[in-house]
MIDOVEX-479489 format. One record per residue (C-alpha): x, y, z; chain; residue in one letter. Coordinates in steps of 0.001 Angstrom, whole numbers, plus 524288, in hexadecimal, padded with zeros to 5 digits. Layout:
<pts>
<east:X, north:Y, up:Z, mol:A, type:A>
...
</pts>
This chain:
<pts>
<east:DC93C, north:AE3E5, up:D32DF, mol:A, type:X>
<east:DC9AC, north:AD731, up:D2BA1, mol:A, type:X>
<east:DBA32, north:AD699, up:D2D8A, mol:A, type:X>
<east:DB804, north:AE42F, up:D2760, mol:A, type:X>
<east:DC185, north:AE09B, up:D1BF0, mol:A, type:X>
<east:DB97E, north:AD46C, up:D19E8, mol:A, type:X>
<east:DABED, north:ADB50, up:D1A4A, mol:A, type:X>
<east:DB072, north:AE630, up:D109C, mol:A, type:X>
<east:DB608, north:ADC98, up:D0740, mol:A, type:X>
<east:DA8E4, north:AD3EA, up:D0604, mol:A, type:X>
<east:DA33C, north:AD655, up:CF926, mol:A, type:X>
<east:D960D, north:ADD09, up:CF82C, mol:A, type:X>
<east:D89F3, north:AD5AE, up:CF4B1, mol:A, type:X>
<east:D8260, north:ADBEC, up:CE9D8, mol:A, type:X>
<east:D735B, north:ADB96, up:CEA1E, mol:A, type:X>
<east:D6EA3, north:AD161, up:CDFD9, mol:A, type:X>
<east:D6998, north:AD840, up:CD40A, mol:A, type:X>
<east:D5BA5, north:AD87C, up:CD115, mol:A, type:X>
<east:D5573, north:AD086, up:CC575, mol:A, type:X>
<east:D48F1, north:AD057, up:CBE1B, mol:A, type:X>
<east:D3F57, north:AC6AA, up:CC50E, mol:A, type:X>
<east:D38F6, north:ABF3A, up:CB9B4, mol:A, type:X>
<east:D2E3D, north:ABB84, up:CC3F1, mol:A, type:X>
<east:D2B1B, north:AC8D7, up:CC780, mol:A, type:X>
<east:D2B9C, north:ACE04, up:CB907, mol:A, type:X>
<east:D21A8, north:AC374, up:CB5E0, mol:A, type:X>
<east:D18AB, north:AC72C, up:CC080, mol:A, type:X>
<east:D1A30, north:AD5A6, up:CBC58, mol:A, type:X>
<east:D15F7, north:AD115, up:CAE75, mol:A, type:X>
<east:D0944, north:ACA86, up:CB452, mol:A, type:X>
<east:D05CE, north:AD69B, up:CBAED, mol:A, type:X>
<east:D084E, north:ADEB2, up:CAFC4, mol:A, type:X>
<east:D004F, north:AD60E, up:CA6BA, mol:A, type:X>
<east:CF4FD, north:AD71A, up:CB004, mol:A, type:X>
<east:CF61E, north:AE569, up:CB1F0, mol:A, type:X>
<east:CF654, north:AE783, up:CA369, mol:A, type:X>
<east:CEA55, north:ADF90, up:CA2A5, mol:A, type:X>
<east:CE2C4, north:AE782, up:CABAE, mol:A, type:X>
<east:CE6FC, north:AF3F8, up:CA555, mol:A, type:X>
<east:CE2AD, north:AEE6A, up:C984E, mol:A, type:X>
<east:CD4E5, north:AEA07, up:C9E53, mol:A, type:X>
<east:CD384, north:AF881, up:CA2E4, mol:A, type:X>
<east:CD800, north:AFF52, up:C97A1, mol:A, type:X>
<east:CD06F, north:AF699, up:C8D1E, mol:A, type:X>
<east:CC473, north:AF5E8, up:C95A0, mol:A, type:X>
<east:CC4A0, north:AE727, up:C959C, mol:A, type:X>
<east:CC24C, north:AE6DA, up:CA3F6, mol:A, type:X>
<east:CB33C, north:AE821, up:CA060, mol:A, type:X>
<east:CB393, north:AD919, up:C9BF0, mol:A, type:X>
<east:CB915, north:AD50A, up:CA8E4, mol:A, type:X>
<east:CB40E, north:ADDE2, up:CB46A, mol:A, type:X>
<east:CA809, north:AE5CD, up:CB7BC, mol:A, type:X>
<east:CA826, north:AF417, up:CB813, mol:A, type:X>
<east:CA807, north:AF41F, up:CC707, mol:A, type:X>
<east:CB5A5, north:AEBF0, up:CC7A6, mol:A, type:X>
<east:CBCB4, north:AF1ED, up:CBBCC, mol:A, type:X>
<east:CC4D9, north:AF985, up:CC51E, mol:A, type:X>
<east:CCBDE, north:AED62, up:CC724, mol:A, type:X>
<east:CD3F4, north:AEE56, up:CB9BB, mol:A, type:X>
<east:CDA1F, north:AFB50, up:CBC59, mol:A, type:X>
<east:CDCDB, north:AF934, up:CCA1C, mol:A, type:X>
<east:CE2FC, north:AEB72, up:CC61F, mol:A, type:X>
<east:CEAA2, north:AF19F, up:CBB1C, mol:A, type:X>
<east:CF0BD, north:AFBBB, up:CC462, mol:A, type:X>
<east:CF3CB, north:AF1A9, up:CCE72, mol:A, type:X>
<east:CF9E5, north:AE849, up:CC520, mol:A, type:X>
<east:D01B5, north:AF32B, up:CBEE1, mol:A, type:X>
<east:D074B, north:AF738, up:CCB1A, mol:A, type:X>
<east:D09D6, north:AE93A, up:CCF0D, mol:A, type:X>
<east:D114A, north:AE676, up:CC228, mol:A, type:X>
<east:D1A3E, north:AF257, up:CC401, mol:A, type:X>
<east:D1D1B, north:AED7C, up:CD262, mol:A, type:X>
<east:D204D, north:AE083, up:CCD9A, mol:A, type:X>
<east:D2884, north:AE403, up:CC2EA, mol:A, type:X>
<east:D2FCA, north:AEE8D, up:CCC97, mol:A, type:X>
<east:D338F, north:AE33A, up:CD54C, mol:A, type:X>
<east:D3743, north:ADA3E, up:CC9AC, mol:A, type:X>
<east:D4576, north:AD9F3, up:CCCE2, mol:A, type:X>
<east:D4A9E, north:AD04E, up:CD742, mol:A, type:X>
<east:D57D4, north:ACC32, up:CDD16, mol:A, type:X>
<east:D5587, north:ABDAE, up:CDA57, mol:A, type:X>
<east:D5138, north:AB76B, up:CCE75, mol:A, type:X>
<east:D424A, north:AB540, up:CCE47, mol:A, type:X>
<east:D3FD1, north:AAD3C, up:CC197, mol:A, type:X>
<east:D3246, north:AAACB, up:CBC48, mol:A, type:X>
<east:D2E20, north:A9CEB, up:CBD60, mol:A, type:X>
<east:D261D, north:A9466, up:CB432, mol:A, type:X>
<east:D1ADF, north:A9431, up:CBE42, mol:A, type:X>
<east:D1BA0, north:AA27A, up:CC078, mol:A, type:X>
<east:D1C9F, north:AA529, up:CB291, mol:A, type:X>
<east:D1059, north:A9C61, up:CAF89, mol:A, type:X>
<east:D0857, north:AA47A, up:CB9A7, mol:A, type:X>
<east:D0C40, north:AB0DE, up:CB3F8, mol:A, type:X>
<east:D08A0, north:AAC70, up:CA61F, mol:A, type:X>
<east:CFB5B, north:AA7EE, up:CAAA1, mol:A, type:X>
<east:CF83D, north:AB543, up:CB1D6, mol:A, type:X>
<east:CFBFA, north:ABC65, up:CA4F4, mol:A, type:X>
<east:CF40B, north:AB3D3, up:C9B8D, mol:A, type:X>
<east:CE704, north:AB9BE, up:C9FA2, mol:A, type:X>
<east:CEBD8, north:AC75D, up:C9D92, mol:A, type:X>
<east:CEFCA, north:AC3D2, up:C8FB7, mol:A, type:X>
<east:CE279, north:ABCDB, up:C8D01, mol:A, type:X>
<east:CDA49, north:AC8EC, up:C91BE, mol:A, type:X>
<east:CE202, north:AD233, up:C8A6F, mol:A, type:X>
<east:CE33E, north:ACA06, up:C7DAF, mol:A, type:X>
<east:CD52E, north:AC45E, up:C7C89, mol:A, type:X>
<east:CCA2D, north:ACD36, up:C78C7, mol:A, type:X>
<east:CC0DC, north:AD0FA, up:C838E, mol:A, type:X>
<east:CB466, north:AC7AB, up:C84E7, mol:A, type:X>
<east:CA8BA, north:AC931, up:C8E5E, mol:A, type:X>
<east:CA0CD, north:ABE39, up:C948F, mol:A, type:X>
<east:C9719, north:ABA03, up:C8A1B, mol:A, type:X>
<east:C8A36, north:AB2F2, up:C8861, mol:A, type:X>
<east:C908D, north:AA595, up:C8BB3, mol:A, type:X>
<east:C947A, north:AAA78, up:C98CD, mol:A, type:X>
<east:C8760, north:AB004, up:C9B1B, mol:A, type:X>
<east:C8235, north:AA204, up:C9CE2, mol:A, type:X>
<east:C8C8E, north:A9F04, up:CA6D3, mol:A, type:X>
<east:C8AD5, north:AAB3C, up:CAE9D, mol:A, type:X>
<east:C81BE, north:AAD57, up:CBA5F, mol:A, type:X>
<east:C7701, north:AB78E, up:CB9AF, mol:A, type:X>
<east:C75F9, north:AC228, up:CC309, mol:A, type:X>
<east:C7558, north:AC0E3, up:CD1A8, mol:A, type:X>
<east:C715F, north:ACB3B, up:CDA91, mol:A, type:X>
<east:C7F31, north:ACEE0, up:CDF7D, mol:A, type:X>
<east:C8759, north:AD9BD, up:CD9DA, mol:A, type:X>
<east:C7C05, north:ADEEA, up:CD147, mol:A, type:X>
<east:C7AB4, north:AED9F, up:CD295, mol:A, type:X>
<east:C6D0B, north:AF025, up:CCE9F, mol:A, type:X>
<east:C620B, north:AF0AF, up:CD7FF, mol:A, type:X>
<east:C5349, north:AEFBE, up:CD58F, mol:A, type:X>
<east:C5211, north:AFE54, up:CD5B6, mol:A, type:X>
<east:C5CA1, north:B0033, up:CCAB5, mol:A, type:X>
<east:C5682, north:AF546, up:CC38B, mol:A, type:X>
<east:C491D, north:AFC26, up:CC3AF, mol:A, type:X>
<east:C4DD2, north:B089F, up:CBF29, mol:A, type:X>
<east:C5686, north:B0D53, up:CB409, mol:A, type:X>
<east:C5C17, north:B0751, up:CA7F2, mol:A, type:X>
<east:C5B37, north:AF848, up:CA93F, mol:A, type:X>
<east:C6990, north:AF2A9, up:CA760, mol:A, type:X>
<east:C6D61, north:AE3B9, up:CA697, mol:A, type:X>
<east:C7282, north:AE535, up:CB4C4, mol:A, type:X>
<east:C64F2, north:AE9D4, up:CB922, mol:A, type:X>
<east:C5ED7, north:ADDE7, up:CB1F5, mol:A, type:X>
<east:C684F, north:AD3B3, up:CB7A5, mol:A, type:X>
<east:C674F, north:ADA24, up:CC56D, mol:A, type:X>
<east:C582D, north:ADA6A, up:CC3EE, mol:A, type:X>
<east:C585C, north:ACB1C, up:CC31C, mol:A, type:X>
<east:C5FA4, north:AC8DC, up:CD00C, mol:A, type:X>
<east:C5571, north:ACDCD, up:CDA3B, mol:A, type:X>
<east:C46FF, north:ACF49, up:CDB54, mol:A, type:X>
<east:C473F, north:ADD8F, up:CDD1E, mol:A, type:X>
<east:C4FC1, north:ADF56, up:CD064, mol:A, type:X>
<east:C4703, north:AD560, up:CC892, mol:A, type:X>
<east:C3AFD, north:ADD2F, up:CCBE9, mol:A, type:X>
<east:C41E8, north:AE9DC, up:CC83A, mol:A, type:X>
<east:C45FB, north:AE40C, up:CBC6D, mol:A, type:X>
<east:C37E8, north:ADF06, up:CB9AF, mol:A, type:X>
<east:C3273, north:AEBD2, up:CBADD, mol:A, type:X>
<east:C3A62, north:AF14A, up:CAF64, mol:A, type:X>
<east:C340A, north:AE71C, up:CA5E8, mol:A, type:X>
<east:C30D6, north:AED83, up:C9910, mol:A, type:X>
<east:C3BB7, north:AF750, up:C99BF, mol:A, type:X>
<east:C454C, north:AF923, up:C8DF5, mol:A, type:X>
<east:C536F, north:AF506, up:C90AD, mol:A, type:X>
<east:C6045, north:AF5A4, up:C8948, mol:A, type:X>
<east:C6A5E, north:AEB90, up:C8D28, mol:A, type:X>
<east:C785C, north:AE7A1, up:C870B, mol:A, type:X>
<east:C7CF4, north:AD9B8, up:C879A, mol:A, type:X>
<east:C813A, north:ACEBF, up:C8040, mol:A, type:X>
<east:C78E6, north:AC3CC, up:C79F8, mol:A, type:X>
<east:C7864, north:AB746, up:C8140, mol:A, type:X>
<east:C70A5, north:AAB6E, up:C7C08, mol:A, type:X>
<east:C6EA0, north:A9D36, up:C8159, mol:A, type:X>
<east:C6923, north:A9152, up:C7C26, mol:A, type:X>
<east:C5AFE, north:A948C, up:C80DC, mol:A, type:X>
<east:C5B9A, north:AA374, up:C7C52, mol:A, type:X>
<east:C5152, north:AA631, up:C71F3, mol:A, type:X>
<east:C5571, north:AAA0E, up:C6506, mol:A, type:X>
<east:C4EF5, north:AB831, up:C6684, mol:A, type:X>
<east:C54E7, north:AB9D9, up:C748F, mol:A, type:X>
<east:C6281, north:ABB4D, up:C7B97, mol:A, type:X>
<east:C674A, north:ABDAB, up:C8834, mol:A, type:X>
<east:C6D98, north:ACB8A, up:C892C, mol:A, type:X>
<east:C7969, north:AC9BC, up:C9250, mol:A, type:X>
<east:C8224, north:AD130, up:C997C, mol:A, type:X>
<east:C8C64, north:ACDF4, up:CA4F9, mol:A, type:X>
<east:C8C88, north:AD5A1, up:CB0E6, mol:A, type:X>
<east:C982F, north:AD4AD, up:CBA24, mol:A, type:X>
<east:C9A2D, north:ADA36, up:CC744, mol:A, type:X>
<east:CA963, north:AD8E4, up:CC811, mol:A, type:X>
<east:CAE8E, north:AD0EB, up:CBC31, mol:A, type:X>
<east:CAAA5, north:AC7A5, up:CB1B1, mol:A, type:X>
<east:CAC2A, north:ABCBE, up:CBA55, mol:A, type:X>
<east:C9FD8, north:AC0C9, up:CC163, mol:A, type:X>
<east:C984B, north:AC35A, up:CB58A, mol:A, type:X>
<east:C88FC, north:AC2A3, up:CB724, mol:A, type:X>
<east:C7FEA, north:AC146, up:CABE1, mol:A, type:X>
<east:C750E, north:ACBD2, up:CA906, mol:A, type:X>
<east:C6C01, north:AC725, up:C9E74, mol:A, type:X>
<east:C5F0E, north:AC9FF, up:C98F5, mol:A, type:X>
<east:C577B, north:AC338, up:C8E21, mol:A, type:X>
<east:C5565, north:ACA2D, up:C8194, mol:A, type:X>
<east:C493B, north:AC73D, up:C7979, mol:A, type:X>
<east:C44A5, north:ACACF, up:C6BE4, mol:A, type:X>
<east:C51B9, north:AC9DB, up:C654A, mol:A, type:X>
<east:C5412, north:AC6BE, up:C5701, mol:A, type:X>
<east:C58AC, north:AB928, up:C56AD, mol:A, type:X>
<east:C66AF, north:AB89B, up:C51F5, mol:A, type:X>
<east:C695E, north:AC6A5, up:C5349, mol:A, type:X>
<east:C746B, north:AC58C, up:C5DEE, mol:A, type:X>
<east:C7DB4, north:ABB36, up:C619F, mol:A, type:X>
<east:C8138, north:AB5FB, up:C6EE8, mol:A, type:X>
<east:C8AB7, north:ABF69, up:C74B3, mol:A, type:X>
<east:C8726, north:ACB6B, up:C6D83, mol:A, type:X>
<east:C85DF, north:AD730, up:C73EA, mol:A, type:X>
<east:C78E8, north:ADEBA, up:C7293, mol:A, type:X>
<east:C70B4, north:AE9A0, up:C7763, mol:A, type:X>
<east:C6247, north:AE60C, up:C7A93, mol:A, type:X>
<east:C576A, north:AF09F, up:C7C86, mol:A, type:X>
<east:C4A07, north:AEB35, up:C801D, mol:A, type:X>
<east:C4041, north:AE9B7, up:C89C0, mol:A, type:X>
<east:C42D6, north:AE1C9, up:C9636, mol:A, type:X>
<east:C3A69, north:AD77E, up:C9C90, mol:A, type:X>
<east:C3F61, north:AD32B, up:CAA19, mol:A, type:X>
<east:C3965, north:AC541, up:CAC44, mol:A, type:X>
<east:C3D0F, north:AC0A5, up:CB9BB, mol:A, type:X>
<east:C4C80, north:ABC56, up:CB8D4, mol:A, type:X>
<east:C4C59, north:ABE64, up:CAA17, mol:A, type:X>
<east:C4CA7, north:ACB13, up:CA2EE, mol:A, type:X>
<east:C47DE, north:ACC55, up:C94B0, mol:A, type:X>
<east:C4A66, north:AD77B, up:C8B18, mol:A, type:X>
<east:C4173, north:AD865, up:C7F4D, mol:A, type:X>
<east:C4B99, north:ADDF6, up:C75F2, mol:A, type:X>
<east:C47A0, north:AE95F, up:C6D10, mol:A, type:X>
<east:C550D, north:AEB7E, up:C6752, mol:A, type:X>
<east:C6116, north:AE2B5, up:C68BD, mol:A, type:X>
<east:C6E09, north:AE8C4, up:C6315, mol:A, type:X>
<east:C7C1C, north:AE3B2, up:C62AC, mol:A, type:X>
<east:C8608, north:AEBD6, up:C6A3E, mol:A, type:X>
<east:C94A7, north:AEA92, up:C6D91, mol:A, type:X>
<east:C9900, north:AE436, up:C79B1, mol:A, type:X>
<east:C999E, north:AEED1, up:C83F0, mol:A, type:X>
<east:CA6C9, north:AF34D, up:C88D0, mol:A, type:X>
<east:CA2DF, north:AEE24, up:C96F9, mol:A, type:X>
<east:C9B75, north:AE1D1, up:C939F, mol:A, type:X>
<east:C9882, north:ADE35, up:CA16A, mol:A, type:X>
<east:C8E88, north:AE4FF, up:CAA5D, mol:A, type:X>
<east:C92D9, north:AE81A, up:CB7B9, mol:A, type:X>
<east:C89C9, north:AE4EF, up:CC3EF, mol:A, type:X>
</pts>
């Protein structure tokens, strides 16, 4: 009996109350910031400044997954023991949010003429333009660039000498560029801007000083492929706005 009375007289141990975890809330804020960034890129079409058309699916998928992760993180943000946010952890979280703020706050910018001199020209890999495609249909800058990567493409491109073409790109000039010429330039990406390659054609018969470095123009003229160099004798050059999707997709 004494044992029974002792057991019944013991005080009940109440479970520890849950408190908000600063560490988990901080992680949720970081996830939320990145989810918001991907939704922003998707809604504003700024994904075109970072990805090719073939990889743009990454943006809505990332936005959805990060949103789900944010909800899950915040839903489990209460803990039975204190989880303070240390200085090092706070510093890491701030560093992860800074890129988000910069991308949202700064105006969108594309790779320009300065970068063109640092980028590689086209290699054979990843270009979806066969010799048959180059030999027929409307010539594009993708066709021109691809035609310079293989002997078959080069011959197919050479066979179209004297045809009228129309290309859109930006003006690039270097120290050895003649006053009445410029290089019509367009970046081509297969995945994202990190793998951007340069497609260029030499435009001749241009009014000196009419266009500045980096101006977007539309050029109409006659094409003359000469080995690995492609020349367009311009019949008309007009200023245009930067295309909504400034990069071509290989």
